[in-house]
PDB file with SEQRES, HELIX, SHEET and CRYST1 records, atoms N, CA, C and O in Angstrom:
SEQRES   1 A   83  UNK UNK UNK UNK UNK UNK UNK UNK UNK UNK UNK UNK UNK          
SEQRES   2 A   83  UNK UNK UNK UNK UNK UNK UNK UNK UNK UNK UNK UNK UNK          
SEQRES   3 A   83  UNK UNK UNK UNK UNK UNK UNK UNK UNK UNK UNK UNK UNK          
SEQRES   4 A   83  UNK UNK UNK UNK UNK UNK UNK UNK UNK UNK UNK UNK UNK          
SEQRES   5 A   83  UNK UNK UNK UNK UNK UNK UNK UNK UNK UNK UNK UNK UNK          
SEQRES   6 A   83  UNK UNK UNK UNK UNK UNK UNK UNK UNK UNK UNK UNK UNK          
SEQRES   7 A   83  UNK UNK UNK UNK UNK                                          
HELIX    1 AA1 UNK A   71  UNK A   74  1                                   4    
HELIX    2 AA2 UNK A   76  UNK A   81  1                                   6    
SHEET    1 AA1 4 UNK A   5  UNK A   9  0                                        
SHEET    2 AA1 4 UNK A  16  UNK A  21 -1                                        
SHEET    3 AA1 4 UNK A  28  UNK A  48 -1                                        
SHEET    4 AA1 4 UNK A  54  UNK A  59 -1                                        
SHEET    1 AA2 2 UNK A  28  UNK A  48  0                                        
SHEET    2 AA2 2 UNK A  65  UNK A  70 -1                                        
CRYST1    1.000    1.000    1.000  90.00  90.00  90.00 P 1           1          
ATOM      1  N   UNK A   1       0.879  -1.188  -0.012  1.00  0.00           N  
ATOM      2  CA  UNK A   1      -0.048  -0.025  -0.043  1.00  0.00           C  
ATOM      3  C   UNK A   1       0.869   1.220  -0.017  1.00  0.00           C  
ATOM      4  O   UNK A   1       1.762   1.320   0.825  1.00  0.00           O  
ATOM      5  N   UNK A   2       0.640   2.141  -0.927  1.00  0.00           N  
ATOM      6  CA  UNK A   2       1.469   3.358  -1.007  1.00  0.00           C  
ATOM      7  C   UNK A   2       1.025   4.297   0.064  1.00  0.00           C  
ATOM      8  O   UNK A   2      -0.114   4.265   0.528  1.00  0.00           O  
ATOM      9  N   UNK A   3       2.030   5.208   0.479  1.00  0.00           N  
ATOM     10  CA  UNK A   3       1.784   6.114   1.463  1.00  0.00           C  
ATOM     11  C   UNK A   3       1.441   7.518   0.776  1.00  0.00           C  
ATOM     12  O   UNK A   3       1.497   7.668  -0.445  1.00  0.00           O  
ATOM     13  N   UNK A   4       1.077   8.541   1.678  1.00  0.00           N  
ATOM     14  CA  UNK A   4       0.839   9.812   1.180  1.00  0.00           C  
ATOM     15  C   UNK A   4       2.097  10.474   0.805  1.00  0.00           C  
ATOM     16  O   UNK A   4       3.074  10.393   1.549  1.00  0.00           O  
ATOM     17  N   UNK A   5       2.137  11.164  -0.373  1.00  0.00           N  
ATOM     18  CA  UNK A   5       3.354  11.860  -0.864  1.00  0.00           C  
ATOM     19  C   UNK A   5       2.853  13.137  -1.681  1.00  0.00           C  
ATOM     20  O   UNK A   5       1.761  13.204  -2.244  1.00  0.00           O  
ATOM     21  N   UNK A   6       3.768  14.081  -1.656  1.00  0.00           N  
ATOM     22  CA  UNK A   6       3.546  15.240  -2.560  1.00  0.00           C  
ATOM     23  C   UNK A   6       4.846  15.940  -2.819  1.00  0.00           C  
ATOM     24  O   UNK A   6       5.760  15.881  -1.996  1.00  0.00           O  
ATOM     25  N   UNK A   7       4.954  16.634  -4.001  1.00  0.00           N  
ATOM     26  CA  UNK A   7       6.179  17.294  -4.365  1.00  0.00           C  
ATOM     27  C   UNK A   7       6.076  18.780  -3.829  1.00  0.00           C  
ATOM     28  O   UNK A   7       4.986  19.349  -3.777  1.00  0.00           O  
ATOM     29  N   UNK A   8       7.194  19.354  -3.452  1.00  0.00           N  
ATOM     30  CA  UNK A   8       7.315  20.728  -3.085  1.00  0.00           C  
ATOM     31  C   UNK A   8       8.770  21.169  -3.282  1.00  0.00           C  
ATOM     32  O   UNK A   8       9.580  20.390  -3.786  1.00  0.00           O  
ATOM     33  N   UNK A   9       9.095  22.324  -2.920  1.00  0.00           N  
ATOM     34  CA  UNK A   9      10.528  22.821  -2.961  1.00  0.00           C  
ATOM     35  C   UNK A   9      11.161  22.986  -1.552  1.00  0.00           C  
ATOM     36  O   UNK A   9      10.489  23.440  -0.626  1.00  0.00           O  
ATOM     37  N   UNK A  10      12.373  22.640  -1.405  1.00  0.00           N  
ATOM     38  CA  UNK A  10      12.999  22.787  -0.136  1.00  0.00           C  
ATOM     39  C   UNK A  10      13.268  24.226   0.231  1.00  0.00           C  
ATOM     40  O   UNK A  10      13.864  24.985  -0.534  1.00  0.00           O  
ATOM     41  N   UNK A  11      12.799  24.602   1.467  1.00  0.00           N  
ATOM     42  CA  UNK A  11      12.817  25.985   1.843  1.00  0.00           C  
ATOM     43  C   UNK A  11      14.194  26.525   1.984  1.00  0.00           C  
ATOM     44  O   UNK A  11      14.377  27.742   1.979  1.00  0.00           O  
ATOM     45  N   UNK A  12      15.252  25.608   2.121  1.00  0.00           N  
ATOM     46  CA  UNK A  12      16.628  25.993   2.272  1.00  0.00           C  
ATOM     47  C   UNK A  12      17.414  26.107   0.958  1.00  0.00           C  
ATOM     48  O   UNK A  12      18.089  27.105   0.709  1.00  0.00           O  
ATOM     49  N   UNK A  13      17.319  25.141   0.187  1.00  0.00           N  
ATOM     50  CA  UNK A  13      18.050  25.208  -1.105  1.00  0.00           C  
ATOM     51  C   UNK A  13      17.317  25.372  -2.380  1.00  0.00           C  
ATOM     52  O   UNK A  13      17.909  25.637  -3.427  1.00  0.00           O  
ATOM     53  N   UNK A  14      15.914  25.203  -2.296  1.00  0.00           N  
ATOM     54  CA  UNK A  14      15.124  25.397  -3.457  1.00  0.00           C  
ATOM     55  C   UNK A  14      14.950  24.178  -4.320  1.00  0.00           C  
ATOM     56  O   UNK A  14      14.175  24.250  -5.273  1.00  0.00           O  
ATOM     57  N   UNK A  15      15.555  23.145  -4.088  1.00  0.00           N  
ATOM     58  CA  UNK A  15      15.561  21.912  -5.055  1.00  0.00           C  
ATOM     59  C   UNK A  15      14.112  21.291  -4.796  1.00  0.00           C  
ATOM     60  O   UNK A  15      13.511  21.441  -3.732  1.00  0.00           O  
ATOM     61  N   UNK A  16      13.644  20.610  -5.836  1.00  0.00           N  
ATOM     62  CA  UNK A  16      12.399  19.879  -5.637  1.00  0.00           C  
ATOM     63  C   UNK A  16      12.558  18.692  -4.755  1.00  0.00           C  
ATOM     64  O   UNK A  16      13.502  17.931  -4.963  1.00  0.00           O  
ATOM     65  N   UNK A  17      11.736  18.472  -3.809  1.00  0.00           N  
ATOM     66  CA  UNK A  17      11.757  17.344  -2.876  1.00  0.00           C  
ATOM     67  C   UNK A  17      10.367  16.725  -2.868  1.00  0.00           C  
ATOM     68  O   UNK A  17       9.355  17.321  -3.234  1.00  0.00           O  
ATOM     69  N   UNK A  18      10.411  15.455  -2.409  1.00  0.00           N  
ATOM     70  CA  UNK A  18       9.220  14.692  -2.273  1.00  0.00           C  
ATOM     71  C   UNK A  18       8.843  14.520  -0.782  1.00  0.00           C  
ATOM     72  O   UNK A  18       9.586  13.834  -0.081  1.00  0.00           O  
ATOM     73  N   UNK A  19       7.891  15.017  -0.319  1.00  0.00           N  
ATOM     74  CA  UNK A  19       7.448  14.875   1.055  1.00  0.00           C  
ATOM     75  C   UNK A  19       6.695  13.586   1.139  1.00  0.00           C  
ATOM     76  O   UNK A  19       5.718  13.364   0.423  1.00  0.00           O  
ATOM     77  N   UNK A  20       7.189  12.680   2.079  1.00  0.00           N  
ATOM     78  CA  UNK A  20       6.562  11.359   2.242  1.00  0.00           C  
ATOM     79  C   UNK A  20       6.174  11.085   3.598  1.00  0.00           C  
ATOM     80  O   UNK A  20       6.954  11.350   4.513  1.00  0.00           O  
ATOM     81  N   UNK A  21       4.990  10.557   3.828  1.00  0.00           N  
ATOM     82  CA  UNK A  21       4.518  10.385   5.150  1.00  0.00           C  
ATOM     83  C   UNK A  21       5.156   9.126   5.748  1.00  0.00           C  
ATOM     84  O   UNK A  21       5.095   8.037   5.178  1.00  0.00           O  
ATOM     85  N   UNK A  22       5.797   9.329   6.974  1.00  0.00           N  
ATOM     86  CA  UNK A  22       6.428   8.268   7.793  1.00  0.00           C  
ATOM     87  C   UNK A  22       5.203   7.523   8.525  1.00  0.00           C  
ATOM     88  O   UNK A  22       4.494   8.108   9.344  1.00  0.00           O  
ATOM     89  N   UNK A  23       5.030   6.243   8.171  1.00  0.00           N  
ATOM     90  CA  UNK A  23       3.963   5.497   8.687  1.00  0.00           C  
ATOM     91  C   UNK A  23       4.164   5.115  10.206  1.00  0.00           C  
ATOM     92  O   UNK A  23       3.217   4.747  10.901  1.00  0.00           O  
ATOM     93  N   UNK A  24       5.375   5.217  10.648  1.00  0.00           N  
ATOM     94  CA  UNK A  24       5.585   4.812  12.043  1.00  0.00           C  
ATOM     95  C   UNK A  24       5.039   5.920  13.085  1.00  0.00           C  
ATOM     96  O   UNK A  24       4.369   5.612  14.071  1.00  0.00           O  
ATOM     97  N   UNK A  25       5.388   7.187  12.769  1.00  0.00           N  
ATOM     98  CA  UNK A  25       4.897   8.315  13.661  1.00  0.00           C  
ATOM     99  C   UNK A  25       4.131   9.337  12.964  1.00  0.00           C  
ATOM    100  O   UNK A  25       3.854  10.382  13.554  1.00  0.00           O  
ATOM    101  N   UNK A  26       3.735   9.119  11.671  1.00  0.00           N  
ATOM    102  CA  UNK A  26       2.912  10.021  10.963  1.00  0.00           C  
ATOM    103  C   UNK A  26       3.296  11.367  10.846  1.00  0.00           C  
ATOM    104  O   UNK A  26       2.505  12.295  11.019  1.00  0.00           O  
ATOM    105  N   UNK A  27       4.637  11.527  10.522  1.00  0.00           N  
ATOM    106  CA  UNK A  27       5.238  12.826  10.293  1.00  0.00           C  
ATOM    107  C   UNK A  27       5.680  12.798   8.903  1.00  0.00           C  
ATOM    108  O   UNK A  27       5.873  11.736   8.313  1.00  0.00           O  
ATOM    109  N   UNK A  28       5.863  14.071   8.308  1.00  0.00           N  
ATOM    110  CA  UNK A  28       6.299  14.197   6.970  1.00  0.00           C  
ATOM    111  C   UNK A  28       7.910  14.194   6.875  1.00  0.00           C  
ATOM    112  O   UNK A  28       8.601  14.874   7.633  1.00  0.00           O  
ATOM    113  N   UNK A  29       8.420  13.389   5.903  1.00  0.00           N  
ATOM    114  CA  UNK A  29       9.874  13.310   5.823  1.00  0.00           C  
ATOM    115  C   UNK A  29      10.206  13.844   4.408  1.00  0.00           C  
ATOM    116  O   UNK A  29       9.694  13.352   3.402  1.00  0.00           O  
ATOM    117  N   UNK A  30      11.078  14.867   4.373  1.00  0.00           N  
ATOM    118  CA  UNK A  30      11.486  15.412   3.096  1.00  0.00           C  
ATOM    119  C   UNK A  30      12.600  14.520   2.457  1.00  0.00           C  
ATOM    120  O   UNK A  30      13.653  14.254   3.036  1.00  0.00           O  
ATOM    121  N   UNK A  31      12.255  14.072   1.169  1.00  0.00           N  
ATOM    122  CA  UNK A  31      13.108  13.143   0.528  1.00  0.00           C  
ATOM    123  C   UNK A  31      13.617  13.661  -0.924  1.00  0.00           C  
ATOM    124  O   UNK A  31      12.952  14.456  -1.589  1.00  0.00           O  
ATOM    125  N   UNK A  32      14.721  13.191  -1.299  1.00  0.00           N  
ATOM    126  CA  UNK A  32      15.181  13.465  -2.660  1.00  0.00           C  
ATOM    127  C   UNK A  32      14.272  12.716  -3.597  1.00  0.00           C  
ATOM    128  O   UNK A  32      13.996  11.563  -3.265  1.00  0.00           O  
ATOM    129  N   UNK A  33      13.793  13.160  -4.650  1.00  0.00           N  
ATOM    130  CA  UNK A  33      12.797  12.495  -5.583  1.00  0.00           C  
ATOM    131  C   UNK A  33      13.285  11.294  -6.283  1.00  0.00           C  
ATOM    132  O   UNK A  33      12.470  10.571  -6.856  1.00  0.00           O  
ATOM    133  N   UNK A  34      14.586  11.006  -6.289  1.00  0.00           N  
ATOM    134  CA  UNK A  34      15.117   9.855  -7.035  1.00  0.00           C  
ATOM    135  C   UNK A  34      14.900   8.551  -6.211  1.00  0.00           C  
ATOM    136  O   UNK A  34      15.087   8.594  -4.995  1.00  0.00           O  
ATOM    137  N   UNK A  35      14.568   7.556  -6.730  1.00  0.00           N  
ATOM    138  CA  UNK A  35      14.383   6.283  -6.092  1.00  0.00           C  
ATOM    139  C   UNK A  35      15.654   5.468  -6.192  1.00  0.00           C  
ATOM    140  O   UNK A  35      16.186   5.238  -7.277  1.00  0.00           O  
ATOM    141  N   UNK A  36      16.136   5.030  -5.017  1.00  0.00           N  
ATOM    142  CA  UNK A  36      17.363   4.170  -4.980  1.00  0.00           C  
ATOM    143  C   UNK A  36      17.126   2.750  -4.578  1.00  0.00           C  
ATOM    144  O   UNK A  36      16.134   2.431  -3.922  1.00  0.00           O  
ATOM    145  N   UNK A  37      18.033   1.896  -4.969  1.00  0.00           N  
ATOM    146  CA  UNK A  37      18.061   0.526  -4.541  1.00  0.00           C  
ATOM    147  C   UNK A  37      18.947   0.575  -3.246  1.00  0.00           C  
ATOM    148  O   UNK A  37      19.947   1.292  -3.229  1.00  0.00           O  
ATOM    149  N   UNK A  38      18.600  -0.153  -2.205  1.00  0.00           N  
ATOM    150  CA  UNK A  38      19.396  -0.226  -1.033  1.00  0.00           C  
ATOM    151  C   UNK A  38      19.296  -1.555  -0.328  1.00  0.00           C  
ATOM    152  O   UNK A  38      18.450  -2.391  -0.645  1.00  0.00           O  
ATOM    153  N   UNK A  39      20.155  -1.728   0.608  1.00  0.00           N  
ATOM    154  CA  UNK A  39      20.199  -2.927   1.472  1.00  0.00           C  
ATOM    155  C   UNK A  39      20.040  -2.389   2.918  1.00  0.00           C  
ATOM    156  O   UNK A  39      20.799  -1.507   3.323  1.00  0.00           O  
ATOM    157  N   UNK A  40      19.071  -2.905   3.695  1.00  0.00           N  
ATOM    158  CA  UNK A  40      19.038  -2.547   5.102  1.00  0.00           C  
ATOM    159  C   UNK A  40      20.269  -3.010   5.873  1.00  0.00           C  
ATOM    160  O   UNK A  40      20.641  -4.181   5.802  1.00  0.00           O  
ATOM    161  N   UNK A  41      20.885  -2.121   6.591  1.00  0.00           N  
ATOM    162  CA  UNK A  41      22.119  -2.435   7.305  1.00  0.00           C  
ATOM    163  C   UNK A  41      22.315  -1.649   8.500  1.00  0.00           C  
ATOM    164  O   UNK A  41      23.348  -1.793   9.155  1.00  0.00           O  
ATOM    165  N   UNK A  42      21.401  -0.817   8.850  1.00  0.00           N  
ATOM    166  CA  UNK A  42      21.600   0.139  10.048  1.00  0.00           C  
ATOM    167  C   UNK A  42      22.571   1.202   9.590  1.00  0.00           C  
ATOM    168  O   UNK A  42      22.863   2.074  10.409  1.00  0.00           O  
ATOM    169  N   UNK A  43      23.088   1.238   8.428  1.00  0.00           N  
ATOM    170  CA  UNK A  43      24.187   2.102   7.988  1.00  0.00           C  
ATOM    171  C   UNK A  43      23.833   3.351   7.412  1.00  0.00           C  
ATOM    172  O   UNK A  43      22.632   3.611   7.329  1.00  0.00           O  
ATOM    173  N   UNK A  44      24.687   4.183   6.992  1.00  0.00           N  
ATOM    174  CA  UNK A  44      24.712   5.583   7.055  1.00  0.00           C  
ATOM    175  C   UNK A  44      23.596   6.442   6.434  1.00  0.00           C  
ATOM    176  O   UNK A  44      23.468   7.625   6.751  1.00  0.00           O  
ATOM    177  N   UNK A  45      22.830   5.863   5.590  1.00  0.00           N  
ATOM    178  CA  UNK A  45      21.759   6.649   4.926  1.00  0.00           C  
ATOM    179  C   UNK A  45      20.375   6.207   5.450  1.00  0.00           C  
ATOM    180  O   UNK A  45      20.173   5.041   5.790  1.00  0.00           O  
ATOM    181  N   UNK A  46      19.397   7.198   5.509  1.00  0.00           N  
ATOM    182  CA  UNK A  46      18.037   6.886   5.826  1.00  0.00           C  
ATOM    183  C   UNK A  46      17.194   6.849   4.511  1.00  0.00           C  
ATOM    184  O   UNK A  46      17.208   7.794   3.722  1.00  0.00           O  
ATOM    185  N   UNK A  47      16.548   5.852   4.334  1.00  0.00           N  
ATOM    186  CA  UNK A  47      15.658   5.750   3.248  1.00  0.00           C  
ATOM    187  C   UNK A  47      14.170   5.555   3.608  1.00  0.00           C  
ATOM    188  O   UNK A  47      13.862   4.858   4.574  1.00  0.00           O  
ATOM    189  N   UNK A  48      13.279   6.144   2.868  1.00  0.00           N  
ATOM    190  CA  UNK A  48      11.888   6.017   3.114  1.00  0.00           C  
ATOM    191  C   UNK A  48      11.259   5.245   1.878  1.00  0.00           C  
ATOM    192  O   UNK A  48      11.359   5.637   0.715  1.00  0.00           O  
ATOM    193  N   UNK A  49      10.592   4.088   2.288  1.00  0.00           N  
ATOM    194  CA  UNK A  49      10.038   3.194   1.205  1.00  0.00           C  
ATOM    195  C   UNK A  49       8.705   3.899   0.687  1.00  0.00           C  
ATOM    196  O   UNK A  49       8.202   4.884   1.228  1.00  0.00           O  
ATOM    197  N   UNK A  50       8.233   3.283  -0.384  1.00  0.00           N  
ATOM    198  CA  UNK A  50       6.991   3.733  -0.925  1.00  0.00           C  
ATOM    199  C   UNK A  50       5.765   3.501  -0.051  1.00  0.00           C  
ATOM    200  O   UNK A  50       4.718   4.115  -0.255  1.00  0.00           O  
ATOM    201  N   UNK A  51       5.911   2.584   0.953  1.00  0.00           N  
ATOM    202  CA  UNK A  51       4.989   2.336   1.998  1.00  0.00           C  
ATOM    203  C   UNK A  51       5.072   3.175   3.239  1.00  0.00           C  
ATOM    204  O   UNK A  51       4.274   3.073   4.171  1.00  0.00           O  
ATOM    205  N   UNK A  52       6.196   4.105   3.193  1.00  0.00           N  
ATOM    206  CA  UNK A  52       6.414   5.021   4.276  1.00  0.00           C  
ATOM    207  C   UNK A  52       7.160   4.475   5.428  1.00  0.00           C  
ATOM    208  O   UNK A  52       7.167   5.067   6.507  1.00  0.00           O  
ATOM    209  N   UNK A  53       7.846   3.262   5.214  1.00  0.00           N  
ATOM    210  CA  UNK A  53       8.707   2.737   6.284  1.00  0.00           C  
ATOM    211  C   UNK A  53      10.090   3.533   6.186  1.00  0.00           C  
ATOM    212  O   UNK A  53      10.621   3.824   5.114  1.00  0.00           O  
ATOM    213  N   UNK A  54      10.569   3.827   7.365  1.00  0.00           N  
ATOM    214  CA  UNK A  54      11.937   4.502   7.425  1.00  0.00           C  
ATOM    215  C   UNK A  54      12.944   3.498   7.766  1.00  0.00           C  
ATOM    216  O   UNK A  54      12.864   2.869   8.822  1.00  0.00           O  
ATOM    217  N   UNK A  55      13.942   3.309   6.873  1.00  0.00           N  
ATOM    218  CA  UNK A  55      14.946   2.258   7.152  1.00  0.00           C  
ATOM    219  C   UNK A  55      16.340   2.779   6.913  1.00  0.00           C  
ATOM    220  O   UNK A  55      16.576   3.484   5.932  1.00  0.00           O  
ATOM    221  N   UNK A  56      17.284   2.441   7.800  1.00  0.00           N  
ATOM    222  CA  UNK A  56      18.687   2.827   7.618  1.00  0.00           C  
ATOM    223  C   UNK A  56      19.349   1.748   6.902  1.00  0.00           C  
ATOM    224  O   UNK A  56      19.111   0.577   7.202  1.00  0.00           O  
ATOM    225  N   UNK A  57      20.202   2.075   5.931  1.00  0.00           N  
ATOM    226  CA  UNK A  57      20.864   1.176   5.071  1.00  0.00           C  
ATOM    227  C   UNK A  57      22.004   1.862   4.230  1.00  0.00           C  
ATOM    228  O   UNK A  57      22.448   2.984   4.474  1.00  0.00           O  
ATOM    229  N   UNK A  58      22.418   1.042   3.210  1.00  0.00           N  
ATOM    230  CA  UNK A  58      23.433   1.594   2.279  1.00  0.00           C  
ATOM    231  C   UNK A  58      22.977   1.327   0.860  1.00  0.00           C  
ATOM    232  O   UNK A  58      22.335   0.325   0.545  1.00  0.00           O  
ATOM    233  N   UNK A  59      23.353   2.299   0.008  1.00  0.00           N  
ATOM    234  CA  UNK A  59      23.043   2.225  -1.381  1.00  0.00           C  
ATOM    235  C   UNK A  59      23.644   0.939  -1.990  1.00  0.00           C  
ATOM    236  O   UNK A  59      24.816   0.651  -1.748  1.00  0.00           O  
ATOM    237  N   UNK A  60      22.883   0.171  -2.762  1.00  0.00           N  
ATOM    238  CA  UNK A  60      23.320  -1.115  -3.326  1.00  0.00           C  
ATOM    239  C   UNK A  60      22.596  -1.325  -4.576  1.00  0.00           C  
ATOM    240  O   UNK A  60      21.372  -1.449  -4.532  1.00  0.00           O  
ATOM    241  N   UNK A  61      23.258  -1.380  -5.751  1.00  0.00           N  
ATOM    242  CA  UNK A  61      22.586  -1.536  -7.065  1.00  0.00           C  
ATOM    243  C   UNK A  61      21.933  -2.823  -7.173  1.00  0.00           C  
ATOM    244  O   UNK A  61      21.073  -2.990  -8.037  1.00  0.00           O  
ATOM    245  N   UNK A  62      22.293  -3.830  -6.304  1.00  0.00           N  
ATOM    246  CA  UNK A  62      21.680  -5.124  -6.344  1.00  0.00           C  
ATOM    247  C   UNK A  62      20.705  -5.349  -5.125  1.00  0.00           C  
ATOM    248  O   UNK A  62      20.217  -6.450  -4.870  1.00  0.00           O  
ATOM    249  N   UNK A  63      20.484  -4.282  -4.444  1.00  0.00           N  
ATOM    250  CA  UNK A  63      19.603  -4.330  -3.300  1.00  0.00           C  
ATOM    251  C   UNK A  63      18.142  -4.709  -3.701  1.00  0.00           C  
ATOM    252  O   UNK A  63      17.668  -4.412  -4.798  1.00  0.00           O  
ATOM    253  N   UNK A  64      17.502  -5.349  -2.785  1.00  0.00           N  
ATOM    254  CA  UNK A  64      16.096  -5.803  -2.998  1.00  0.00           C  
ATOM    255  C   UNK A  64      15.131  -4.742  -2.601  1.00  0.00           C  
ATOM    256  O   UNK A  64      13.954  -4.846  -2.947  1.00  0.00           O  
ATOM    257  N   UNK A  65      15.536  -3.751  -1.912  1.00  0.00           N  
ATOM    258  CA  UNK A  65      14.678  -2.659  -1.439  1.00  0.00           C  
ATOM    259  C   UNK A  65      14.751  -1.384  -2.249  1.00  0.00           C  
ATOM    260  O   UNK A  65      15.832  -1.012  -2.705  1.00  0.00           O  
ATOM    261  N   UNK A  66      13.656  -0.718  -2.437  1.00  0.00           N  
ATOM    262  CA  UNK A  66      13.659   0.619  -3.057  1.00  0.00           C  
ATOM    263  C   UNK A  66      13.179   1.670  -2.058  1.00  0.00           C  
ATOM    264  O   UNK A  66      12.273   1.457  -1.252  1.00  0.00           O  
ATOM    265  N   UNK A  67      13.867   2.853  -2.169  1.00  0.00           N  
ATOM    266  CA  UNK A  67      13.371   3.879  -1.234  1.00  0.00           C  
ATOM    267  C   UNK A  67      13.935   5.230  -1.714  1.00  0.00           C  
ATOM    268  O   UNK A  67      14.786   5.332  -2.598  1.00  0.00           O  
ATOM    269  N   UNK A  68      13.384   6.248  -1.049  1.00  0.00           N  
ATOM    270  CA  UNK A  68      13.829   7.653  -1.290  1.00  0.00           C  
ATOM    271  C   UNK A  68      14.812   8.076  -0.198  1.00  0.00           C  
ATOM    272  O   UNK A  68      14.549   7.846   0.983  1.00  0.00           O  
ATOM    273  N   UNK A  69      15.928   8.685  -0.567  1.00  0.00           N  
ATOM    274  CA  UNK A  69      16.841   9.185   0.499  1.00  0.00           C  
ATOM    275  C   UNK A  69      16.415  10.414   1.170  1.00  0.00           C  
ATOM    276  O   UNK A  69      15.808  11.273   0.530  1.00  0.00           O  
ATOM    277  N   UNK A  70      16.680  10.559   2.380  1.00  0.00           N  
ATOM    278  CA  UNK A  70      16.273  11.660   3.098  1.00  0.00           C  
ATOM    279  C   UNK A  70      16.955  12.984   2.624  1.00  0.00           C  
ATOM    280  O   UNK A  70      18.185  13.025   2.582  1.00  0.00           O  
ATOM    281  N   UNK A  71      16.281  13.959   2.303  1.00  0.00           N  
ATOM    282  CA  UNK A  71      16.861  15.213   1.828  1.00  0.00           C  
ATOM    283  C   UNK A  71      17.700  15.876   2.792  1.00  0.00           C  
ATOM    284  O   UNK A  71      18.616  16.598   2.400  1.00  0.00           O  
ATOM    285  N   UNK A  72      17.453  15.682   4.125  1.00  0.00           N  
ATOM    286  CA  UNK A  72      18.283  16.377   5.202  1.00  0.00           C  
ATOM    287  C   UNK A  72      19.824  15.957   4.946  1.00  0.00           C  
ATOM    288  O   UNK A  72      20.740  16.741   5.195  1.00  0.00           O  
ATOM    289  N   UNK A  73      20.019  14.763   4.469  1.00  0.00           N  
ATOM    290  CA  UNK A  73      21.464  14.337   4.318  1.00  0.00           C  
ATOM    291  C   UNK A  73      22.072  14.940   3.059  1.00  0.00           C  
ATOM    292  O   UNK A  73      23.292  15.093   3.002  1.00  0.00           O  
ATOM    293  N   UNK A  74      21.304  15.281   2.074  1.00  0.00           N  
ATOM    294  CA  UNK A  74      21.987  15.847   0.849  1.00  0.00           C  
ATOM    295  C   UNK A  74      21.837  17.345   0.734  1.00  0.00           C  
ATOM    296  O   UNK A  74      22.452  17.915  -0.167  1.00  0.00           O  
ATOM    297  N   UNK A  75      21.137  17.981   1.498  1.00  0.00           N  
ATOM    298  CA  UNK A  75      20.955  19.528   1.352  1.00  0.00           C  
ATOM    299  C   UNK A  75      22.075  20.166   2.140  1.00  0.00           C  
ATOM    300  O   UNK A  75      22.111  20.052   3.365  1.00  0.00           O  
ATOM    301  N   UNK A  76      22.929  20.791   1.505  1.00  0.00           N  
ATOM    302  CA  UNK A  76      24.026  21.474   2.003  1.00  0.00           C  
ATOM    303  C   UNK A  76      23.583  22.688   2.916  1.00  0.00           C  
ATOM    304  O   UNK A  76      24.187  22.925   3.962  1.00  0.00           O  
ATOM    305  N   UNK A  77      22.564  23.412   2.512  1.00  0.00           N  
ATOM    306  CA  UNK A  77      22.083  24.524   3.298  1.00  0.00           C  
ATOM    307  C   UNK A  77      21.390  24.216   4.559  1.00  0.00           C  
ATOM    308  O   UNK A  77      21.411  24.961   5.538  1.00  0.00           O  
ATOM    309  N   UNK A  78      20.748  23.037   4.492  1.00  0.00           N  
ATOM    310  CA  UNK A  78      20.064  22.436   5.695  1.00  0.00           C  
ATOM    311  C   UNK A  78      21.213  22.089   6.738  1.00  0.00           C  
ATOM    312  O   UNK A  78      21.063  22.365   7.928  1.00  0.00           O  
ATOM    313  N   UNK A  79      22.327  21.496   6.275  1.00  0.00           N  
ATOM    314  CA  UNK A  79      23.388  21.149   7.103  1.00  0.00           C  
ATOM    315  C   UNK A  79      24.065  22.347   7.690  1.00  0.00           C  
ATOM    316  O   UNK A  79      24.462  22.364   8.856  1.00  0.00           O  
ATOM    317  N   UNK A  80      24.196  23.394   6.821  1.00  0.00           N  
ATOM    318  CA  UNK A  80      24.819  24.605   7.302  1.00  0.00           C  
ATOM    319  C   UNK A  80      24.131  25.278   8.453  1.00  0.00           C  
ATOM    320  O   UNK A  80      24.734  25.918   9.314  1.00  0.00           O  
ATOM    321  N   UNK A  81      22.793  25.090   8.415  1.00  0.00           N  
ATOM    322  CA  UNK A  81      21.893  25.692   9.421  1.00  0.00           C  
ATOM    323  C   UNK A  81      21.902  24.773  10.749  1.00  0.00           C  
ATOM    324  O   UNK A  81      21.434  25.176  11.814  1.00  0.00           O  
ATOM    325  N   UNK A  82      22.444  23.581  10.591  1.00  0.00           N  
ATOM    326  CA  UNK A  82      22.520  22.651  11.826  1.00  0.00           C  
ATOM    327  C   UNK A  82      21.180  22.097  12.226  1.00  0.00           C  
ATOM    328  O   UNK A  82      20.908  21.922  13.414  1.00  0.00           O  
ATOM    329  N   UNK A  83      20.340  21.820  11.257  1.00  0.00           N  
ATOM    330  CA  UNK A  83      18.960  21.290  11.604  1.00  0.00           C  
ATOM    331  C   UNK A  83      18.984  19.785  11.531  1.00  0.00           C  
ATOM    332  O   UNK A  83      17.966  19.139  11.775  1.00  0.00           O  
TER     333      UNK A  83                                                      
END                                                                             
């Protein structure tokens, strides 16, 4: 089952982002709009699946999972503000 999503622009850098509803705590997660293959590993990146599950893992072109990368990790201006 797909979760709620909508496109908007990042208030810090102006890039297009995909807001995705986190199904665990029902909050909006800003994501980069590109879909990545990944393997859950508890490792450095946070991914949000199409179902709204938030999973930590690493990018893996042979991974069995697909998800969107958290925009907080890729937005330089967001990081500069320390948010």
